[in-house]
N, CA, C and O atoms as CSV, one atom per row, in Angstrom:
chain,resi,resn,atom,element,x,y,z
A,1,MET,N,N,18.686,-19.426,-49.384
A,1,MET,CA,C,18.492,-20.380,-50.523
A,1,MET,C,C,19.055,-19.845,-51.762
A,1,MET,O,O,20.016,-20.399,-52.296
A,2,HIS,N,N,18.492,-18.771,-52.261
A,2,HIS,CA,C,18.815,-18.234,-53.570
A,2,HIS,C,C,19.280,-16.761,-53.292
A,2,HIS,O,O,18.620,-15.802,-53.694
A,3,GLU,N,N,20.364,-16.638,-52.635
A,3,GLU,CA,C,20.904,-15.282,-52.204
A,3,GLU,C,C,21.189,-14.442,-53.365
A,3,GLU,O,O,20.964,-13.234,-53.290
A,4,GLN,N,N,21.675,-14.975,-54.458
A,4,GLN,CA,C,22.026,-14.203,-55.594
A,4,GLN,C,C,20.781,-13.481,-56.286
A,4,GLN,O,O,20.812,-12.344,-56.757
A,5,LEU,N,N,19.703,-14.321,-56.267
A,5,LEU,CA,C,18.534,-13.767,-56.847
A,5,LEU,C,C,17.917,-12.710,-55.973
A,5,LEU,O,O,17.401,-11.716,-56.484
A,6,VAL,N,N,17.952,-12.888,-54.705
A,6,VAL,CA,C,17.399,-11.840,-53.768
A,6,VAL,C,C,18.286,-10.608,-53.842
A,6,VAL,O,O,17.772,-9.491,-53.798
A,7,THR,N,N,19.610,-10.772,-53.953
A,7,THR,CA,C,20.420,-9.518,-54.010
A,7,THR,C,C,20.261,-8.834,-55.333
A,7,THR,O,O,20.278,-7.603,-55.371
A,8,PHE,N,N,20.107,-9.546,-56.417
A,8,PHE,CA,C,19.850,-8.967,-57.704
A,8,PHE,C,C,18.510,-8.150,-57.623
A,8,PHE,O,O,18.451,-7.006,-58.074
A,9,THR,N,N,17.503,-8.734,-57.071
A,9,THR,CA,C,16.164,-8.036,-56.952
A,9,THR,C,C,16.325,-6.787,-56.064
A,9,THR,O,O,15.901,-5.695,-56.445
A,10,GLU,N,N,16.925,-6.950,-54.907
A,10,GLU,CA,C,17.140,-5.817,-54.035
A,10,GLU,C,C,17.880,-4.678,-54.681
A,10,GLU,O,O,17.463,-3.528,-54.539
A,11,ASN,N,N,18.923,-4.933,-55.360
A,11,ASN,CA,C,19.683,-3.901,-56.105
A,11,ASN,C,C,18.865,-3.236,-57.177
A,11,ASN,O,O,18.929,-2.017,-57.340
A,12,LEU,N,N,18.091,-4.017,-57.920
A,12,LEU,CA,C,17.274,-3.534,-59.000
A,12,LEU,C,C,16.166,-2.504,-58.376
A,12,LEU,O,O,15.968,-1.399,-58.880
A,13,VAL,N,N,15.526,-2.942,-57.324
A,13,VAL,CA,C,14.514,-2.027,-56.739
A,13,VAL,C,C,15.137,-0.811,-56.077
A,13,VAL,O,O,14.641,0.311,-56.176
A,14,LYS,N,N,16.239,-1.080,-55.401
A,14,LYS,CA,C,16.897,0.079,-54.693
A,14,LYS,C,C,17.323,1.128,-55.645
A,14,LYS,O,O,17.392,2.294,-55.256
A,15,SER,N,N,17.619,0.802,-56.881
A,15,SER,CA,C,17.981,1.836,-57.838
A,15,SER,C,C,16.826,2.671,-58.335
A,15,SER,O,O,17.041,3.672,-59.019
A,16,LEU,N,N,15.558,2.269,-57.996
A,16,LEU,CA,C,14.406,3.004,-58.421
A,16,LEU,C,C,13.824,3.952,-57.382
A,16,LEU,O,O,13.057,4.853,-57.720
A,17,VAL,N,N,14.189,3.749,-56.118
A,17,VAL,CA,C,13.575,4.542,-55.039
A,17,VAL,C,C,14.589,5.605,-54.447
A,17,VAL,O,O,15.811,5.523,-54.566
A,18,SER,N,N,13.928,6.581,-53.812
A,18,SER,CA,C,14.804,7.623,-53.273
A,18,SER,C,C,15.531,7.268,-51.958
A,18,SER,O,O,16.576,7.830,-51.632
A,19,ASP,N,N,14.952,6.340,-51.237
A,19,ASP,CA,C,15.554,5.911,-49.918
A,19,ASP,C,C,15.746,4.373,-50.083
A,19,ASP,O,O,14.849,3.601,-49.742
A,20,PRO,N,N,16.881,3.950,-50.592
A,20,PRO,CA,C,17.081,2.515,-50.800
A,20,PRO,C,C,17.251,1.667,-49.540
A,20,PRO,O,O,17.123,0.443,-49.566
A,21,GLU,N,N,17.541,2.351,-48.452
A,21,GLU,CA,C,17.731,1.562,-47.222
A,21,GLU,C,C,16.382,0.961,-46.671
A,21,GLU,O,O,16.424,0.041,-45.854
A,22,LEU,N,N,15.229,1.459,-47.099
A,22,LEU,CA,C,13.975,1.016,-46.646
A,22,LEU,C,C,13.449,-0.244,-47.500
A,22,LEU,O,O,12.464,-0.873,-47.114
A,23,VAL,N,N,14.091,-0.563,-48.586
A,23,VAL,CA,C,13.704,-1.635,-49.464
A,23,VAL,C,C,14.025,-2.979,-48.809
A,23,VAL,O,O,15.157,-3.157,-48.357
A,24,LYS,N,N,13.094,-3.935,-48.732
A,24,LYS,CA,C,13.299,-5.251,-48.234
A,24,LYS,C,C,12.799,-6.295,-49.252
A,24,LYS,O,O,11.716,-6.169,-49.823
A,25,VAL,N,N,13.639,-7.337,-49.454
A,25,VAL,CA,C,13.188,-8.405,-50.342
A,25,VAL,C,C,13.347,-9.664,-49.531
A,25,VAL,O,O,14.394,-9.914,-48.935
A,26,GLN,N,N,12.275,-10.465,-49.515
A,26,GLN,CA,C,12.289,-11.808,-48.758
A,26,GLN,C,C,11.895,-12.866,-49.786
A,26,GLN,O,O,11.118,-12.679,-50.722
A,27,GLU,N,N,12.541,-14.020,-49.485
A,27,GLU,CA,C,12.258,-15.243,-50.393
A,27,GLU,C,C,11.460,-16.232,-49.563
A,27,GLU,O,O,11.734,-16.490,-48.391
A,28,PHE,N,N,10.459,-16.768,-50.240
A,28,PHE,CA,C,9.654,-17.854,-49.640
A,28,PHE,C,C,9.601,-19.021,-50.660
A,28,PHE,O,O,9.685,-18.809,-51.870
A,29,LEU,N,N,9.467,-20.187,-50.161
A,29,LEU,CA,C,9.299,-21.415,-51.040
A,29,LEU,C,C,7.790,-21.724,-51.092
A,29,LEU,O,O,7.157,-22.025,-50.080
A,30,GLY,N,N,7.256,-21.638,-52.298
A,30,GLY,CA,C,5.849,-21.902,-52.465
A,30,GLY,C,C,5.510,-23.240,-52.907
A,30,GLY,O,O,6.335,-24.153,-52.857
A,31,ASP,N,N,4.297,-23.397,-53.348
A,31,ASP,CA,C,3.840,-24.734,-53.804
A,31,ASP,C,C,4.646,-25.174,-54.963
A,31,ASP,O,O,5.074,-24.377,-55.797
A,32,GLU,N,N,4.851,-26.459,-55.009
A,32,GLU,CA,C,5.573,-27.199,-56.134
A,32,GLU,C,C,6.939,-26.560,-56.462
A,32,GLU,O,O,7.369,-26.506,-57.615
A,33,GLY,N,N,7.604,-26.074,-55.380
A,33,GLY,CA,C,8.927,-25.577,-55.620
A,33,GLY,C,C,9.100,-24.225,-56.215
A,33,GLY,O,O,10.196,-23.817,-56.597
A,34,ILE,N,N,7.946,-23.504,-56.290
A,34,ILE,CA,C,7.989,-22.126,-56.861
A,34,ILE,C,C,8.630,-21.175,-55.827
A,34,ILE,O,O,8.234,-21.138,-54.662
A,35,ILE,N,N,9.636,-20.407,-56.297
A,35,ILE,CA,C,10.226,-19.377,-55.431
A,35,ILE,C,C,9.390,-18.093,-55.496
A,35,ILE,O,O,9.027,-17.615,-56.570
A,36,GLN,N,N,9.101,-17.560,-54.317
A,36,GLN,CA,C,8.219,-16.416,-54.236
A,36,GLN,C,C,9.055,-15.301,-53.616
A,36,GLN,O,O,9.527,-15.440,-52.487
A,37,LEU,N,N,9.244,-14.196,-54.339
A,37,LEU,CA,C,9.948,-12.988,-53.852
A,37,LEU,C,C,8.969,-11.995,-53.429
A,37,LEU,O,O,8.044,-11.669,-54.173
A,38,GLU,N,N,9.138,-11.479,-52.219
A,38,GLU,CA,C,8.212,-10.444,-51.663
A,38,GLU,C,C,9.160,-9.172,-51.573
A,38,GLU,O,O,10.151,-9.125,-50.845
A,39,ILE,N,N,8.729,-8.148,-52.404
A,39,ILE,CA,C,9.387,-6.790,-52.345
A,39,ILE,C,C,8.609,-5.945,-51.465
A,39,ILE,O,O,7.408,-5.810,-51.697
A,40,MET,N,N,9.193,-5.314,-50.405
A,40,MET,CA,C,8.534,-4.458,-49.589
A,40,MET,C,C,9.149,-3.103,-49.625
A,40,MET,O,O,10.337,-2.945,-49.345
A,41,VAL,N,N,8.349,-2.105,-49.969
A,41,VAL,CA,C,8.793,-0.686,-50.122
A,41,VAL,C,C,7.812,0.243,-49.319
A,41,VAL,O,O,6.653,-0.116,-49.108
A,42,PRO,N,N,8.270,1.358,-48.910
A,42,PRO,CA,C,7.308,2.302,-48.245
A,42,PRO,C,C,6.190,2.734,-49.145
A,42,PRO,O,O,6.279,2.712,-50.372
A,43,ASP,N,N,5.145,3.123,-48.485
A,43,ASP,CA,C,3.993,3.651,-49.281
A,43,ASP,C,C,4.328,4.787,-50.230
A,43,ASP,O,O,3.767,4.857,-51.324
A,44,THR,N,N,5.203,5.655,-49.851
A,44,THR,CA,C,5.561,6.770,-50.642
A,44,THR,C,C,6.398,6.453,-51.839
A,44,THR,O,O,6.555,7.304,-52.715
A,45,GLU,N,N,6.970,5.211,-51.921
A,45,GLU,CA,C,7.743,4.802,-52.967
A,45,GLU,C,C,7.043,3.839,-54.008
A,45,GLU,O,O,7.604,3.460,-55.036
A,46,MET,N,N,5.849,3.506,-53.663
A,46,MET,CA,C,5.033,2.567,-54.492
A,46,MET,C,C,4.941,3.053,-55.942
A,46,MET,O,O,5.080,2.264,-56.876
A,47,GLY,N,N,4.715,4.301,-56.115
A,47,GLY,CA,C,4.489,4.847,-57.519
A,47,GLY,C,C,5.782,4.663,-58.316
A,47,GLY,O,O,5.704,4.370,-59.509
A,48,SER,N,N,6.968,4.819,-57.715
A,48,SER,CA,C,8.201,4.621,-58.459
A,48,SER,C,C,8.411,3.157,-58.807
A,48,SER,O,O,8.949,2.868,-59.876
A,49,VAL,N,N,8.034,2.272,-58.005
A,49,VAL,CA,C,8.208,0.800,-58.216
A,49,VAL,C,C,7.171,0.204,-59.091
A,49,VAL,O,O,7.471,-0.671,-59.904
A,50,ILE,N,N,5.887,0.675,-58.945
A,50,ILE,CA,C,4.828,0.227,-59.861
A,50,ILE,C,C,4.912,0.811,-61.231
A,50,ILE,O,O,4.813,0.081,-62.218
A,51,GLY,N,N,5.090,2.093,-61.332
A,51,GLY,CA,C,5.168,2.804,-62.595
A,51,GLY,C,C,3.870,3.043,-63.194
A,51,GLY,O,O,2.868,2.517,-62.709
A,52,LYS,N,N,3.809,3.811,-64.232
A,52,LYS,CA,C,2.595,4.220,-64.902
A,52,LYS,C,C,1.975,3.007,-65.585
A,52,LYS,O,O,2.549,2.394,-66.486
A,53,GLY,N,N,0.711,2.679,-65.083
A,53,GLY,CA,C,0.029,1.492,-65.693
A,53,GLY,C,C,0.677,0.208,-65.375
A,53,GLY,O,O,0.384,-0.787,-66.039
A,54,GLY,N,N,1.590,0.140,-64.351
A,54,GLY,CA,C,2.200,-1.089,-63.963
A,54,GLY,C,C,3.351,-1.504,-64.845
A,54,GLY,O,O,3.806,-2.644,-64.756
A,55,LYS,N,N,3.827,-0.637,-65.678
A,55,LYS,CA,C,4.905,-0.976,-66.597
A,55,LYS,C,C,6.243,-1.235,-65.875
A,55,LYS,O,O,7.012,-2.119,-66.254
A,56,MET,N,N,6.487,-0.457,-64.850
A,56,MET,CA,C,7.806,-0.715,-64.133
A,56,MET,C,C,7.745,-2.059,-63.360
A,56,MET,O,O,8.733,-2.793,-63.345
A,57,ALA,N,N,6.607,-2.385,-62.723
A,57,ALA,CA,C,6.466,-3.638,-62.039
A,57,ALA,C,C,6.624,-4.808,-63.023
A,57,ALA,O,O,7.330,-5.773,-62.730
A,58,LYS,N,N,5.985,-4.722,-64.159
A,58,LYS,CA,C,6.124,-5.801,-65.158
A,58,LYS,C,C,7.548,-5.929,-65.611
A,58,LYS,O,O,8.030,-7.046,-65.798
A,59,ALA,N,N,8.252,-4.817,-65.799
A,59,ALA,CA,C,9.704,-4.897,-66.202
A,59,ALA,C,C,10.549,-5.517,-65.021
A,59,ALA,O,O,11.471,-6.290,-65.282
A,60,ILE,N,N,10.252,-5.199,-63.802
A,60,ILE,CA,C,10.933,-5.901,-62.777
A,60,ILE,C,C,10.760,-7.330,-62.737
A,60,ILE,O,O,11.706,-8.097,-62.555
A,61,ARG,N,N,9.471,-7.732,-62.918
A,61,ARG,CA,C,9.184,-9.154,-62.975
A,61,ARG,C,C,9.896,-9.895,-64.132
A,61,ARG,O,O,10.372,-11.015,-63.948
A,62,VAL,N,N,9.961,-9.299,-65.253
A,62,VAL,CA,C,10.656,-9.900,-66.446
A,62,VAL,C,C,12.112,-9.971,-66.169
A,62,VAL,O,O,12.721,-10.989,-66.498
A,63,LEU,N,N,12.729,-8.978,-65.591
A,63,LEU,CA,C,14.190,-9.047,-65.368
A,63,LEU,C,C,14.529,-10.071,-64.267
A,63,LEU,O,O,15.528,-10.785,-64.358
A,64,VAL,N,N,13.694,-10.128,-63.244
A,64,VAL,CA,C,13.907,-11.100,-62.125
A,64,VAL,C,C,13.778,-12.585,-62.677
A,64,VAL,O,O,14.559,-13.479,-62.351
A,65,GLN,N,N,12.729,-12.749,-63.530
A,65,GLN,CA,C,12.546,-14.116,-64.078
A,65,GLN,C,C,13.623,-14.461,-65.020
A,65,GLN,O,O,14.000,-15.632,-65.083
A,66,ALA,N,N,14.161,-13.537,-65.768
A,66,ALA,CA,C,15.250,-13.795,-66.658
A,66,ALA,C,C,16.559,-14.104,-65.845
A,66,ALA,O,O,17.290,-15.024,-66.213
A,67,ALA,N,N,16.847,-13.380,-64.794
A,67,ALA,CA,C,17.976,-13.707,-63.968
A,67,ALA,C,C,17.804,-14.996,-63.333
A,67,ALA,O,O,18.771,-15.754,-63.253
A,68,ALA,N,N,16.605,-15.340,-62.846
A,68,ALA,CA,C,16.402,-16.651,-62.232
A,68,ALA,C,C,16.594,-17.800,-63.231
A,68,ALA,O,O,17.126,-18.845,-62.856
A,69,TYR,N,N,16.210,-17.648,-64.389
A,69,TYR,CA,C,16.387,-18.656,-65.447
A,69,TYR,C,C,17.934,-18.850,-65.697
A,69,TYR,O,O,18.400,-19.976,-65.868
A,70,ASN,N,N,18.660,-17.786,-65.711
A,70,ASN,CA,C,20.102,-17.843,-65.933
A,70,ASN,C,C,20.818,-18.557,-64.727
A,70,ASN,O,O,21.908,-19.110,-64.869
A,71,MET,N,N,20.166,-18.513,-63.580
A,71,MET,CA,C,20.691,-19.218,-62.378
A,71,MET,C,C,20.270,-20.616,-62.239
A,71,MET,O,O,20.718,-21.330,-61.342
A,72,GLY,N,N,19.376,-21.041,-63.150
A,72,GLY,CA,C,18.796,-22.363,-63.141
A,72,GLY,C,C,17.592,-22.552,-62.361
A,72,GLY,O,O,17.270,-23.689,-62.017
A,73,ILE,N,N,16.862,-21.491,-62.036
A,73,ILE,CA,C,15.676,-21.487,-61.306
A,73,ILE,C,C,14.520,-21.485,-62.264
A,73,ILE,O,O,14.407,-20.556,-63.063
A,74,LYS,N,N,13.652,-22.475,-62.231
A,74,LYS,CA,C,12.559,-22.568,-63.214
A,74,LYS,C,C,11.432,-21.649,-63.015
A,74,LYS,O,O,10.990,-21.003,-63.965
A,75,ARG,N,N,10.934,-21.550,-61.811
A,75,ARG,CA,C,9.758,-20.756,-61.604
A,75,ARG,C,C,9.914,-19.773,-60.426
A,75,ARG,O,O,10.316,-20.127,-59.318
A,76,VAL,N,N,9.563,-18.506,-60.750
A,76,VAL,CA,C,9.645,-17.392,-59.762
A,76,VAL,C,C,8.427,-16.501,-59.891
A,76,VAL,O,O,7.997,-16.142,-60.988
A,77,THR,N,N,7.892,-16.162,-58.746
A,77,THR,CA,C,6.877,-15.089,-58.746
A,77,THR,C,C,7.380,-13.954,-57.913
A,77,THR,O,O,8.170,-14.132,-56.986
A,78,VAL,N,N,6.901,-12.763,-58.263
A,78,VAL,CA,C,7.403,-11.560,-57.604
A,78,VAL,C,C,6.120,-10.788,-57.158
A,78,VAL,O,O,5.241,-10.465,-57.957
A,79,ASN,N,N,6.084,-10.535,-55.900
A,79,ASN,CA,C,5.050,-9.749,-55.306
A,79,ASN,C,C,5.575,-8.420,-54.827
A,79,ASN,O,O,6.654,-8.376,-54.238
A,80,ILE,N,N,4.827,-7.276,-55.064
A,80,ILE,CA,C,5.295,-5.969,-54.597
A,80,ILE,C,C,4.269,-5.541,-53.591
A,80,ILE,O,O,3.069,-5.626,-53.854
A,81,ASP,N,N,4.723,-5.067,-52.406
A,81,ASP,CA,C,3.790,-4.613,-51.326
A,81,ASP,C,C,4.413,-3.392,-50.678
A,81,ASP,O,O,5.564,-3.012,-50.890
A,82,SER,N,N,3.563,-2.833,-49.890
A,82,SER,CA,C,4.075,-1.523,-49.176
A,82,SER,C,C,3.918,-1.753,-47.675
A,82,SER,O,O,3.195,-2.658,-47.256
A,83,PHE,N,N,4.616,-0.906,-46.835
A,83,PHE,CA,C,4.440,-0.922,-45.443
A,83,PHE,C,C,4.290,0.529,-44.965
A,83,PHE,O,O,4.122,0.770,-43.770
């Protein structure tokens, strides 16, 4: 559906981790047309993606929401999880 946004998010997160091949980003359509992006990273990489005090995760969310807005997407949520 929104391949450009998924690709942007993947590239952003892959630049933060030591093993970029393990990063997965999936898109889901939520309630009321909200796009939900699920970022999956290994347990060992969670510290790099979350950052101290969650600052990196917040920055990722801001950048993804800004990119989505430029693509004409009104609402996006970003969830970060590990496997």
